[in-house]
N, C-alpha and C positions, 0 to 999 in steps of 0.2 A: 438539291434546294428545292422542297415546295413552294407553293403558293403563297401559305401562310405565313412562310419565314421570308420570303418576297416583301410581302405586302406589311410586318412589321417591321423591315429594314427601311423600306421607303417611310414609314410613318416618323419611325426616330430620328431619319436623317434630315426630314422636315422641321419635326421637331428643335431639333439642336440647331439647324438654320434659324427658324422665327425667331427664338430665344437670344441666338448671338446677335441678330437686329436688333432688337430691342434692349439690349443690352449695349451696344453700340452706339443707339440713339440718345439713351440717358446718359451717357457718360459725352456727349461731342459738343463742342461748341456750338450754339445756336447761328444763325448767320445773323451778321452785325453789319449794318452799312457803317464804315468809318468816314468821315469827312478828314482827309487828308490836307495838310497847309505845308507850304516850305517854309523852312527857317528865314527867310528873306521877306514872308508875307509881313505886309502891317499890320493886317487883323488877324489873328489866329488866337487859340485858345494857348495858356500860359500857364501851366501846372506850377504851383507853390508850397512845398511843404515842411514845418521847418524842423521836423524828428522824424527820422525812419528808424531808428533803433531804440527798445527799449529793454530793460531790466528785471524779470519779473523776481528775483530774488531766488530766497531756499522755496520749493514746493514738493510734497509729497507726489510720490507716484499717483496718487487715488483721486488728486485734485488737477482743476482746470483754473486756468488764470487768463483773463482777458486784457488788454490792452488796445487802447485809442490812440490815433493819430488821428490829426486834421489837416484836411487838404483845402486847396482855395484855386481856384482859376481866376486869375487876373489877369488873362487877356480879354480878346473883344469877341470870340465867338464860342461858340458852346465846346466844353472840354467831355470826351469822351473815356470811359472807362471798359476796357475789356480784355480776352485770355488772362482771366483771373485765376491763379491757382496758386498753388503752396508747396514747399520742397519734402513736406513728409503727409500721409497721412493722418499722422496726429493734430496737425494743424489746419488752420481754417480762416478764411478772410471773408467778411459782411462790408458789405457799404450801406450808409444811412444817409440820405439826403431828402429833406423837404418833408419829413415823417414816413418817406417809404424805405423800407428795411429790405435788403436783397436776400437770395438764401444766402447758406455759407458755399464758399468755393471752397475747393483743397486740392490735392493732388490728383484726384480721382472726379471730379467734379469742376472742369474748368469750364469758366462761362463771362459773362458779359454785364455789366450793370445797364440794363436798358434806358435808363433817364439822364439824357445828358446834364451834366454840370455847369448849369448857366455862369456867365461874366460876371465877377463881384461876386458870387456866394461860395459856402462852404461845403464841404461833404465829410463826413467820419468815417473812417477806417478802420474796422474793430478786428483784431488776430485774436484767436483763440487756441492757446494750446492745451493739448489733452495727454499730459505723459501718459496714461493707462490703455492709448488706442496701440502705441508701440514704447512697452516698458523698457527704458534705458535710464542706468542712474548716470550723479556726475553733472559736470557741465555739458549744457546742448543749446545749441543754435538751430533756429529754425526759421524758414522764409516765407513772404507771403509775395508774389509778384500782380502786377497789376501795368498793363500796356497803355498809351494813352495816345491819342491824336498831338498832343503838343510835340511838334518838331524838334523839340530843344533838349525835350525830356521823353521819350518814346516808352520808356521800359521804369517803373518804380519799383523796388525792392524795399519792402517794410521786414524788419529782423525783430526778431524777440531772444531774448536769453534768460535761461534759467539754473537753476542746481537744485538737479530730482533729487532726493532723499529716499 
C-alpha cells in the first residue's frame, strides 16, 4: 500500500466515525433529571388520563390524522414526561402545555418533554399517524409510549387505530 491509499483510508474511517457520532447524538434521549417518588409518598405527582385509545376510522394511505388526549396532574408535585417514543416510524407523539409544543417524538426520535406539568394543570398529547411513511393496508394499531414520574403510572400507552385503504 502506498502512502496516498493509507491517508485516504484514514480520512474515510475518521469521516465514518464522526458521522456515526452525530447520528447517535441526534437520536439519543437527552439527560433528564427525573424526580422519583415512592407510591406511599403523601406528596407526589399523579397522572389522570380519561382515554388512551382513539379510532381514526377509515383513511387513505396518503392521508395523515391526529388524535388528541388530555392528561392532568392531580398530584401535589410536578409531573415529568420522558422516554416518549412510538411503535412505528409512521406514528409520532407531541406534547402541548402552557402554549409550548414539543418536537415530535417517535420510534427513531425518543425524548423528553422539558417542562414539568404543574399540579392541577393539564397537558395535551397529540398522536399523528402517517400511513404513507410505512404503507400498510387494512386494520392498523399504533402506539405512543410516555414514561412518567408518577409511581402509580410509570408508563402510559396511547393507542390509535385506523383502517387504511
